N, C-alpha and C positions, 0 to 999 in steps of 0.2 A: 682428453678433450680433442676432438678432430674438427678441422675447419674445412668447409667445402665452398669454393668460389663458384657461384652459379652464373651470373651474368651481370655485367654493367655495375659492379660494385656490391652486388647482393651476396652476402655470405650466410651460410647455414652453419651454426655451431652446434655440434651434437656430442653429448656425453653418453657414451655407450653403457656405462655401468648403471646410471640412474635413469636412462631413457628420457632425457630432457633435451629440448631443441630450442635454439634461439635464432631468430632471423633478424639481420641487421642490414641497413643500407645507408651508406654515407651520401649517396646521390640517387638520381633516378635509376631504377633498376627494374628488370623484368625477368621473371623465372619462366623460361620457355621449355626446358626439358629436365625431367627428373630421371636420374640413373639409379636403379635399384640393385640391391645385392641380397643374395639369399644366405650369405655367410656371416656378415657383420654389419654394424651400423644400426641406425634406427629405421625400421620399415616405414616407408611412405608410399601409400597407394593412391593412384589418381585414375579417374575415368573421364576421358574427353567427352563421351556421349552424355553422361549424367552430370558432368562438372562437379563431381564429388571428390574430396580429398580426405584421406585418413592418415593419421600420424600415430605410430606405435600401437596399431590395432593387433588383436590376437584372434585368429591367425593373421599373419601379415597380409594375406590377400583377401581379408574380409571386406565386405562392402560397407562403406561408411554409412551411418544412419542419416546423416544430413550433408549439406554442402561441405561442411568441415567437421570432422570428428577427431578429437584428441583424447587419447587414453593414457592413464597413469597406472602402472602395474603395481605400485606400492602405495599403502595408505599414508605414508609419511611424505609423499611428494604431491604437490599441487599439479592437477592436470593442465591447467592453463593459467598463466600470469600475464596481465597487461600492465606495463609499467610506463607511465607518462613521466619521463625523467625531467622535463622542463618544468620550472616553477611558474606560478602565475595563474590567472583565471581564464585566459583566452581559449586555450586548447582543451577539449574534453578528453577524459581518460578513455572513455568508450562511448560509442554511439551506435544504436541499432535503428536501421531504417527499413521502410517498406515502400517500394516504388518511389524512392527519393525523399520520402517524408520521415523525419525522425520520430520514432515511437517511444524509445527509451534512451536516456542519456545519463552518463555519470560525469559530472563536471569536474573541473580541476580542483575545486575546494572539497570534493568528495560528496556532493549532493546528488541524489538519485531522483531523476524526474521521469515520470510516466505520464504521457499525454501532454507534456510541456517540455520545451527546450531550455527554459530558464527557471529551474527549481529554486525556490527561496528558502527552503528548509532542507534538513538532511534527507527527508523523504517527502516528495511533493507529487501528489497524484491529482490529475485533472480528470474527473470521471467518478463513477461509482466503484466502491471497493467491497468485495465480499470476503469475510473472514470466517473461517471455521476454527473456532477456538476462542481464547480470551484476549482482549486488548488491554494491556497494562500501561497505565500512564502514571509514573511516579510523581510528576510535578503537577498533575491535574489534567483535566480534559476541557478544552475550550471549543465552542462552536461560534465562529465569527463569520463576518461577511454579510452580504445582502440576502435577506430572506423575507418571506411574505407573512411569517407568523406574527401574530399580534400579542404583545405582552399584556396580561390582563389587569393593568392598573385601572381600567374602566370600572372594575368592581367597586371602587371607592368613590365613583361619581354619585352625586345625589340622586340622579334619576334611575340608577341601577337598583333593581329589586331582586334579591335571591329567591329561590324557590321556598315556599312556605314549609315549615318543619313537618306539618302533617302530610303534605304532598311528597316531601322528601322521604318520609318514613314509608309511605305507600310504594314509592318507586323502588327503594332498596329491598323491601320485602318481596316485591314481585321479580325484580331483575337480578338481585344479589350483587349489585355493584353500583357505584355512584353514577349519576348522570354525566354524560360526556366522557366517561372513562371506559375504555374497551373492556369487554368481558374477558374472563380467563381463557375461554375457548377462542375468541378472536385473536388474542395475543399469541396463543399457542400455534394457531394456524397461519397467521399473517405476520407475526413478529411485532415489534414495538418501535415506533419512532421516538428516539430518546428526547429530542428537542421538543416535540409536540407533547409528550407525556410530562416532561418537567414543567411546561407552561400550564398544562391542565391541572397538575397537582398544585402549582402555585395559585391558580384560580380557586381551587377548593379550599386551600388554607386561608385565602383572603375572604372567601364566603363564610368560612367557619369563624373568622374574626368578627364579621358582621353579626353572626348569630350570637356570639359571646357578648358583644357590646349590647345588643338588644336585650338579651337575658339579664345582663347586669342592671340595665335600666329598670326592668320589671321587678327585679329583686329589691332594688332600692325603693321603688314605689310601694311595694308591699310592706317593707320594713317601716317606712314612714307612716303608713296607715295603722300598723299594729301599735306603734309607739303612741 
């Protein structure tokens, strides 16, 4: 392990065998000049014009892909580790900003926030999320918060009249799906809103309940006449 004192208390710790680097500062420090070697040590490349810095790139004079590129030559070594040694919830482990505005933050308790600086869960996203694949929720999936969707309890109001069974039969024979339910083609092309679909299906179950109650009344009436 070699230690390089750079400036004002800043030290670079380099392990040549594993190509790992640590930068530590006990006080205010500025790294003003990098001294490179072609024979030993960890290669660090910098470009004042592009303001890009590369650590352990291969070849050593390769142009970094971004403002900072860190490369690990072995699959058993992490390319980059950020360690917030202080305990508590005040300081973030990592913060990513654009033009001074925080876009992504990893807080002290280990919560990742995207679009928010104060994540309340392990993953907190403010905005839309696109997922290619499956979302697994072992403890269930909840949709909460303020929304404009109406829960169809109005189906059981006395003034609500469901579609007549003859009209319903004609509709499903023509359209091959229930009223208010998207067709298979629509769901394939446009996707499905889970919350809206669940409420729509709830409405259909409630309407089915009304149909069953009405049919039960008619059956009882017929049974009474027969007796």
